[in-house]
C-alpha positions as CSV (number, residue, x, y, z in Angstrom):
1,X,151.0,46.8,-204.4
2,X,150.7,43.4,-205.9
3,X,153.7,40.7,-205.2
4,X,153.3,38.4,-207.9
5,X,155.7,36.0,-206.2
6,X,153.3,35.8,-203.9
7,X,150.6,34.8,-205.9
8,X,149.3,38.3,-206.0
9,X,147.5,39.9,-208.3
10,X,146.3,44.1,-209.2
11,X,143.1,44.8,-210.1
12,X,141.5,48.4,-211.0
13,X,138.4,48.8,-210.4
14,X,137.1,52.9,-210.4
15,X,139.6,54.5,-208.0
16,X,141.1,52.0,-206.4
17,X,143.5,48.9,-206.7
18,X,142.6,46.1,-205.0
19,X,145.3,43.4,-204.6
20,X,143.8,39.7,-205.1
21,X,144.9,36.7,-203.9
22,X,143.8,33.2,-203.2
23,X,145.5,32.1,-199.5
24,X,144.2,28.4,-198.5
25,X,141.3,30.2,-196.5
26,X,140.2,31.8,-199.7
27,X,140.6,28.3,-201.7
28,X,138.6,26.4,-199.2
29,X,135.9,28.8,-198.9
30,X,135.7,28.5,-203.1
31,X,135.1,24.8,-202.4
32,X,132.6,25.7,-200.3
33,X,131.3,28.5,-201.9
34,X,131.0,25.9,-205.6
35,X,130.5,22.7,-203.2
36,X,133.3,20.4,-204.3
37,X,135.3,18.2,-201.9
38,X,139.0,19.0,-203.3
39,X,141.5,21.1,-205.3
40,X,141.2,18.8,-207.9
41,X,137.6,19.4,-208.4
42,X,138.0,23.2,-208.1
43,X,140.4,23.0,-210.7
44,X,138.2,21.0,-212.9
45,X,135.6,23.0,-212.7
46,X,137.9,25.9,-213.7
47,X,139.4,24.6,-216.3
48,X,136.5,23.7,-218.3
49,X,136.7,27.5,-219.2
50,X,132.9,28.5,-218.6
51,X,131.8,30.8,-216.0
52,X,129.3,32.5,-214.8
53,X,128.6,36.1,-213.5
54,X,127.7,34.4,-210.3
55,X,131.0,32.6,-210.5
56,X,133.2,35.4,-210.7
57,X,131.5,37.7,-208.7
58,X,132.1,35.0,-206.1
59,X,136.0,34.3,-207.2
60,X,136.0,38.3,-206.9
61,X,135.3,38.5,-203.4
62,X,137.2,35.4,-202.2
63,X,140.5,37.0,-204.3
64,X,139.9,40.4,-202.4
65,X,139.6,39.1,-199.4
66,X,142.1,36.4,-199.2
67,X,144.2,40.0,-200.5
68,X,143.4,41.9,-197.6
69,X,139.7,43.5,-198.2
70,X,137.4,43.0,-195.8
71,X,134.7,43.7,-198.3
72,X,131.7,41.2,-197.9
73,X,129.8,39.8,-201.0
74,X,127.5,42.7,-201.7
75,X,130.1,45.0,-201.3
76,X,131.7,43.2,-203.9
77,X,128.7,43.0,-206.3
78,X,128.3,46.7,-206.3
79,X,132.2,47.8,-207.1
80,X,132.6,50.0,-209.9
81,X,132.7,48.3,-213.6
82,X,133.7,51.7,-215.3
83,X,135.7,49.3,-217.9
84,X,133.3,46.9,-218.2
85,X,133.9,43.1,-217.0
86,X,136.7,42.1,-219.1
87,X,139.3,43.5,-216.8
88,X,137.9,41.3,-213.8
89,X,138.0,38.6,-215.7
90,X,141.1,38.7,-217.0
91,X,142.7,39.5,-213.4
92,X,140.5,36.8,-212.3
93,X,142.2,34.3,-215.3
94,X,145.8,35.0,-214.4
95,X,145.3,34.4,-211.0
96,X,143.6,31.3,-211.6
97,X,146.8,30.1,-214.2
98,X,149.2,31.2,-210.9
99,X,147.5,29.6,-208.6
100,X,146.8,26.1,-210.4
101,X,148.5,26.1,-213.8
102,X,152.0,25.4,-212.2
103,X,154.3,27.8,-213.8
104,X,155.4,30.8,-212.1
105,X,153.8,34.3,-213.4
106,X,155.9,36.5,-215.3
107,X,157.2,39.1,-212.9
108,X,155.7,41.7,-215.2
109,X,152.7,41.3,-217.3
110,X,152.3,43.4,-221.0
111,X,150.5,46.7,-219.7
112,X,147.8,45.5,-222.2
113,X,147.2,42.5,-219.8
114,X,148.0,44.2,-216.7
115,X,145.0,47.1,-218.5
116,X,142.6,43.9,-218.8
117,X,143.1,43.6,-222.9
118,X,141.6,40.6,-224.3
119,X,145.1,38.6,-224.5
120,X,144.7,37.3,-220.9
121,X,144.3,33.5,-221.0
122,X,140.6,31.9,-220.2
123,X,140.4,30.7,-216.8
124,X,141.6,27.3,-216.3
125,X,144.8,27.4,-219.3
126,X,147.6,26.1,-219.0
127,X,151.1,27.3,-220.1
């Protein structure tokens, strides 16, 4: 189960519930993957609010590994998206807000947000 106090976000894909987390190692992996020099550059990249499907795939893979999964990028790319891309994007947006937003995430998000409703903030949006 995801512990929001540790910066973890839950994501349900198919029959499996995953924990996403951006650890220090995960952040270093993102810097390398996106070719940026530091966390400020990473924040600016996500703050633009525009991400490609490749960006989402990279973020998801890194966040899954930060959450304890041992999936490689090819395995991440083949995870089921029965509910579409929106739950993935919403969970990643929530994770980015917790990591870069500077505020504490609410302990229990509304059920609609947990399920990936469109009310989830865009990546890089601050509270």
